[in-house]
C-alpha positions in Angstrom: 97.6 74.0 83.5 95.1 76.9 84.1 95.6 80.3 84.0 94.5 82.0 86.8 94.9 85.4 85.7 94.5 86.9 82.3 97.1 88.1 80.8 96.0 90.7 77.9 93.4 92.9 78.6 91.3 94.3 76.1 91.6 91.8 73.3 93.4 88.3 71.9 96.9 89.3 69.3 97.3 87.2 66.6 101.2 86.5 66.5 101.1 88.5 63.0 99.8 91.3 64.7 102.7 91.3 67.7 105.4 90.9 65.3 104.4 93.4 63.2 104.8 95.8 66.1 108.0 97.8 66.5 110.2 96.1 68.8 112.2 97.3 72.0 115.8 97.7 70.7 118.2 96.3 73.1 120.8 99.0 74.3 123.6 97.1 72.7 122.4 97.5 69.4 122.7 100.9 69.3 125.9 102.1 70.7 126.7 105.8 71.3 129.5 107.9 72.1 132.1 105.7 75.0 129.6 103.0 75.2 130.3 99.4 75.0 130.8 98.0 71.3 128.1 95.7 69.9 128.6 92.3 71.5 130.1 93.4 75.0 128.7 92.6 77.8 127.8 95.2 80.4 125.5 93.5 83.4 123.7 95.7 85.5 122.1 92.6 87.5 123.5 89.2 87.5 121.1 86.5 89.5 122.2 83.0 90.3 120.8 80.2 92.0 118.1 82.0 93.3 115.9 80.9 95.8 113.1 82.2 98.5 111.6 79.4 100.7 109.2 80.4 103.3 109.0 79.2 106.8 105.6 77.5 105.9 107.7 75.6 103.1 106.5 77.5 100.2 108.7 78.1 97.8 108.1 81.5 96.1 111.3 81.1 94.1 113.7 78.3 92.5 117.0 78.4 91.1 116.7 81.5 89.3 119.2 82.6 87.0 119.0 85.6 84.6 121.7 88.2 83.6 120.3 91.6 82.5 122.7 94.2 80.7 122.8 98.1 81.2 119.8 99.7 80.3 117.8 96.8 78.7 114.0 96.0 80.0 113.2 93.1 81.7 109.7 92.1 81.6 108.4 89.4 84.3 105.1 87.6 83.2 103.1 84.9 85.0 100.0 84.2 86.5 99.7 85.3 90.4 102.0 83.5 92.9 104.6 83.2 90.0 107.5 84.8 92.3 107.0 88.3 90.4 106.6 90.3 93.2 108.8 88.3 95.0 111.6 88.8 92.5 111.2 92.6 92.9 111.2 92.7 96.6 114.7 90.8 96.5 116.2 93.1 94.5 114.7 95.8 96.8 116.0 94.2 99.9 112.5 94.1 101.2 113.0 90.6 101.7 116.4 88.2 101.7 116.8 85.3 99.3 116.8 81.8 101.2 119.3 80.8 98.7 121.8 82.6 95.7 123.2 85.3 94.7 122.3 88.9 93.6 124.9 91.7 92.3 124.0 94.6 91.2 126.6 96.7 89.2 129.4 94.8 90.2 128.4 95.0 93.5 127.3 91.7 95.5 123.5 92.7 97.1 123.9 91.4 100.2 126.8 93.8 100.9 125.2 97.1 100.3 122.8 98.7 102.7 119.2 98.1 102.3 118.4 101.6 102.9 120.9 103.0 100.7 120.5 100.4 98.0 116.8 102.1 98.0 117.8 105.1 97.4 119.5 104.1 94.5 116.6 101.9 92.9 113.4 103.9 91.6 110.5 101.9 92.5 107.0 102.6 90.8 103.4 100.6 92.1 100.5 100.3 90.6 99.0 102.8 92.9 101.4 105.3 92.3 102.3 104.8 96.0 102.2 108.8 96.4 102.1 110.5 99.8 98.8 112.1 99.8 99.4 114.8 102.4 102.9 115.7 100.3 102.5 118.3 97.4 103.7 117.0 93.8 106.6 118.4 93.6 107.6 117.2 97.3 106.2 113.8 96.3 108.7 114.1 93.5 111.9 115.3 95.6 111.2 112.6 98.1 114.7 110.7 97.4 117.0 113.5 96.6 115.9 115.1 99.8 116.7 111.7 102.1 120.5 111.9 99.4 120.8 115.5 101.2 120.3 117.7 98.0 120.3 121.2 98.0 116.4 122.7 98.3 117.5 124.9 94.9 118.9 121.8 93.5 115.9 119.5 94.4 113.2 121.9 93.2 115.0 122.0 90.0 114.7 118.4 89.6 111.4 118.0 90.3 110.3 120.7 87.6 112.4 119.4 85.0 110.7 115.8 85.9 107.3 117.3 85.7 107.8 118.6 82.9 109.4 115.7 81.3 106.1 113.9 82.3 104.3 116.3 80.8 102.6 118.3 83.9 103.1 121.6 83.1 105.6 122.4 86.5 103.9 125.9 87.4 100.0 123.9 87.9 101.2 121.1 89.4 103.7 121.5 91.8 101.6 122.5 94.7 99.1 119.9 94.3 97.9 117.0 95.9 97.7 113.9 94.5 93.5 113.3 95.9 93.5 116.2 92.8 94.8 114.6 90.3 93.3 112.2 87.5 94.8 108.6 87.7 96.9 109.1 84.7 98.2 112.0 86.8 99.0 110.1 89.6 101.5 107.3 87.5 102.9 110.1 85.9 104.1 111.8 89.1 105.3 108.0 90.7 107.3 107.8 87.7 108.7 111.4 87.6 109.5 110.6 91.2 111.0 107.1 90.6 113.7 108.9 87.8 114.1 112.0 90.0 118.0 111.0 91.4 118.8 109.5 88.5 118.5 105.7 89.7 120.7 102.7 88.8 118.0 100.5 88.1 113.5 101.1 87.8 111.3 98.8 89.2 107.6 99.1 87.7 105.1 96.4 89.5 101.9 96.7 87.3 102.3 100.2 87.1 99.8 100.7 84.6 97.5 98.2 85.3 94.6 100.3 87.2 94.6 102.8 84.1 91.9 102.7 80.8 93.0 101.4 77.9 93.7 105.1 76.0 96.0 106.4 79.8 97.4 103.3 79.8 99.1 103.1 76.1 99.6 107.0 77.0 101.8 106.2 80.0 103.8 103.2 78.0 104.9 105.3 75.7 105.7 107.9 78.2 108.0 105.0 79.5 109.6 104.4 76.5 110.8 107.7 75.8 111.7 108.4 79.1 113.9 104.8 79.8 115.6 105.7 76.4 116.5 109.2 77.1 118.0 108.2 80.7 118.9 104.6 79.4 117.7 103.4 82.4 118.0 99.7 83.3 114.4 98.3 84.5 112.1 95.4 85.9 108.7 95.2 84.9 106.0 93.1 86.4 103.1 92.9 84.0 99.7 90.7 83.5 99.7 91.9 80.1 102.0 89.8 77.7 101.2 92.7 74.8 102.3 95.5 77.2 105.7 93.1 78.1 106.1 92.5 74.6 106.1 96.7 73.8 107.9 97.6 76.7 110.7 94.9 77.0 114.0 93.9 75.5 113.7 90.3 77.1 110.7 88.9 78.5 110.8 86.5 81.6 108.3 83.7 82.2 107.7 82.1 85.8 105.5 79.6 86.9 105.6 78.4 90.8 108.6 80.1 91.6 110.7 78.7 88.5 111.9 80.9 85.8 110.6 78.7 82.2 111.8 80.5 79.7 113.3 83.8 78.5 114.8 85.6 75.7 113.8 88.5 73.3 110.0 88.8 72.8 109.8 87.5 69.5 111.8 83.9 70.2 108.9 83.1 73.0 106.2 83.9 70.1 108.0 81.9 67.7 109.6 79.2 69.7 108.0 78.4 73.3 110.4 76.0 75.1 107.9 74.6 77.9 104.3 73.4 77.5 103.6 76.1 79.8 104.9 79.0 77.8 102.9 77.6 74.7 99.6 77.6 76.6 100.0 80.9 78.0 101.1 81.9 74.1 97.5 79.8 73.5 95.5 82.1 75.4 97.0 85.4 74.0 96.4 83.8 70.3 93.0 81.9 69.5 93.6 78.5 68.2 93.9 79.2 64.3 95.2 82.5 64.4 98.8 81.5 64.7 
């Protein structure tokens, strides 16, 4: 089995180092007033028997089952062509599954209007996806505008989110994306994704194009905002160390099949499939485990 895409950008990490990093704590382990008791389940997404076969016969997803609890982050890991982005596109109803069912917040996915659904979902692609001819403020307020928010409310929300991502509103609201650095663009993209308080956040390698320092900064910012807004998140990453840091659970996909999913520590300590073990051997040099 050959890994075609590097899963760690900068260096090999011994398992001891990974296990010593602070684990992203499951929301179920830290109840707040009015929340479910520990051990209770509050699923945000339920995926059952999900398959996607294209007209040419290519199976992009094969019999996927998964439950994502409210407030959790699921990291999707796998080489190119494993089905990670296909799963995101199905969740966003950009494409439809061939078989199976998805429920979001108790509602059947296929019964929801696709446009209305997408306005409930925040999305951050690798390049940020900002509209180049729109100001930063207008970009951040895109979904609130589509939802019919009044101008004053949109402006207040844009300022609130820019401040939350560490960009001074008075300096950035009227700037165009081309005047921003890569890290600033991704901060604006994250603010835009959160602007309408989405039920679900989809991140498609949002930090992969950044240099190491900016990537770490943005990862920390994401964790802070996710915990503040308790947003359920699906994160696609080729960087296993990133998935470890940011995810409550990690799912390993290969050729459209879900090979193993669970807490990062479980995957590191007890890989359940030869491919998962090989993936970890790529991450961790022989003799370092």
